[in-house]
DOMAR-858086 format. One line per field, with one value per residue: residue number from 1; residue in one letter; x, y, z of N, C-alpha, C in turn. Coordinates in steps of 0.05 Angstrom, whole numbers. Layout:
// DOMAR-858086
migu: NUM ...;
gulum: a ...;
n.c1: X ...;
n.c2: Y ...;
n.c3: Z ...;
ca.c1: X ...;
ca.c2: Y ...;
ca.c3: Z ...;
c.c1: X ...;
c.c2: Y ...;
c.c3: Z ...;
END
This chain:
// DOMAR-858086
migu: 1 2 3 4 5 6 7 8 9 10 11 12 13 14 15 16 17 18 19 20 21 22 23 24 25 26 27 28 29 30 31 32 33 34 35 36 37 38 39 40 41 42 43 44 45 46 47 48 49 50 51 52 53 54 55 56 57 58 59 60 61 62 63 64 65 66 67 68 69 70 71 72 73 74 75 76 77 78 79;
gulum: m n t i a i f k n k a n a l l s l t l i m l m s i t a f a q d t a g g v v t k e d s a k s t t t t e w y a d p m y i i g g a i l l i i i i a l i t r s g r r r;
n.c1: -1283 -1310 -1273 -1271 -1321 -1313 -1273 -1297 -1335 -1304 -1278 -1317 -1339 -1293 -1293 -1341 -1327 -1286 -1318 -1351 -1315 -1293 -1340 -1350 -1303 -1309 -1358 -1341 -1299 -1327 -1349 -1341 -1349 -1299 -1255 -1211 -1198 -1193 -1170 -1171 -1132 -1123 -1065 -1043 -1059 -1081 -1075 -1102 -1099 -1141 -1125 -1143 -1160 -1115 -1088 -1043 -1049 -1089 -1078 -1036 -1058 -1093 -1051 -1032 -1079 -1082 -1034 -1042 -1090 -1064 -1027 -1058 -1090 -1043 -1025 -1063 -1057 -1016 -1028;
n.c2: 384 416 432 386 385 430 413 375 399 435 396 370 416 422 367 372 416 389 351 376 404 358 335 381 379 335 342 381 350 319 345 357 394 435 413 392 439 443 474 479 495 509 504 489 454 461 446 453 454 460 493 468 423 393 339 342 392 382 338 364 406 373 358 400 418 376 385 440 426 390 428 461 427 408 459 466 427 453 483;
n.c3: 1904 1878 1845 1814 1791 1758 1718 1694 1670 1634 1606 1574 1543 1517 1488 1455 1424 1394 1370 1344 1308 1279 1249 1213 1184 1155 1131 1092 1070 1039 998 927 889 881 867 820 774 705 646 584 524 458 451 496 560 622 691 750 829 885 952 993 978 981 1015 1049 1078 1109 1143 1163 1188 1230 1258 1279 1309 1345 1373 1397 1429 1469 1490 1512 1553 1583 1601 1640 1683 1713 1753;
ca.c1: -1305 -1314 -1255 -1275 -1338 -1306 -1255 -1315 -1351 -1287 -1271 -1347 -1335 -1276 -1302 -1359 -1311 -1278 -1337 -1361 -1294 -1291 -1359 -1348 -1285 -1323 -1374 -1326 -1284 -1342 -1352 -1332 -1349 -1277 -1231 -1195 -1200 -1181 -1175 -1161 -1130 -1111 -1037 -1033 -1085 -1072 -1096 -1098 -1116 -1148 -1105 -1158 -1166 -1088 -1089 -1025 -1056 -1116 -1063 -1016 -1076 -1099 -1027 -1033 -1102 -1072 -1016 -1053 -1108 -1047 -1020 -1082 -1093 -1024 -1028 -1083 -1047 -990 -1046;
ca.c2: 371 439 431 366 395 449 400 357 422 437 376 371 439 410 350 386 433 374 337 396 412 337 338 402 372 311 355 401 334 308 369 351 416 447 391 397 452 441 492 470 513 496 498 475 454 475 432 467 444 484 490 456 393 379 319 345 410 371 326 384 422 357 350 421 417 357 398 462 412 378 447 473 408 416 484 468 419 464 503;
ca.c3: 1894 1862 1824 1791 1772 1735 1704 1679 1650 1609 1587 1561 1522 1492 1469 1439 1405 1374 1355 1318 1283 1259 1237 1195 1163 1145 1113 1073 1049 1016 973 903 870 878 863 799 749 679 626 554 504 436 449 516 577 652 716 776 844 904 962 1011 965 984 1037 1063 1088 1123 1159 1182 1210 1244 1269 1296 1323 1365 1391 1405 1449 1482 1504 1530 1571 1597 1621 1663 1700 1725 1775;
c.c1: -1315 -1295 -1258 -1302 -1332 -1285 -1275 -1332 -1328 -1282 -1295 -1344 -1313 -1284 -1325 -1350 -1297 -1291 -1343 -1342 -1291 -1314 -1360 -1329 -1297 -1344 -1364 -1310 -1310 -1355 -1334 -1329 -1329 -1257 -1208 -1207 -1184 -1189 -1160 -1159 -1119 -1084 -1031 -1056 -1066 -1087 -1086 -1119 -1116 -1128 -1113 -1160 -1134 -1092 -1067 -1029 -1079 -1096 -1045 -1034 -1090 -1080 -1029 -1049 -1096 -1054 -1022 -1075 -1083 -1031 -1037 -1090 -1070 -1020 -1049 -1075 -1028 -1006 -1042;
c.c2: 391 439 402 370 415 438 382 381 432 424 370 391 429 391 354 401 413 354 353 405 384 327 356 396 350 323 371 375 322 319 365 371 434 438 406 415 452 459 484 491 498 491 486 468 452 461 447 454 463 478 470 430 375 360 327 373 403 357 347 405 402 349 380 427 402 372 425 444 401 400 458 450 405 437 480 450 428 479 485;
c.c3: 1869 1836 1802 1773 1749 1716 1680 1656 1625 1592 1565 1532 1504 1476 1454 1418 1384 1360 1332 1297 1267 1240 1214 1176 1145 1127 1090 1054 1039 994 953 880 866 873 848 780 732 652 605 537 477 434 472 540 605 672 740 805 867 929 988 1005 971 1012 1059 1085 1107 1143 1174 1201 1234 1268 1294 1315 1353 1388 1410 1435 1477 1500 1525 1557 1595 1613 1638 1685 1721 1749 1797;
END
């Protein structure tokens, strides 16, 4: 019975951490101030994008987070 209580506490902590991370990601995703910076010159114009505005980094980070969570939960089953 004690093992089940410990597992529930760890699962609740992991769920809370996941929800907090997802909420912070959505909060940062709504920020439009740092998206695209355009500098114009008489000869040429340069457009740069911040690395965190690229959706590939967000997708890669989400996949990495899922893999880490899977490894953590899998290591708990070995005991």
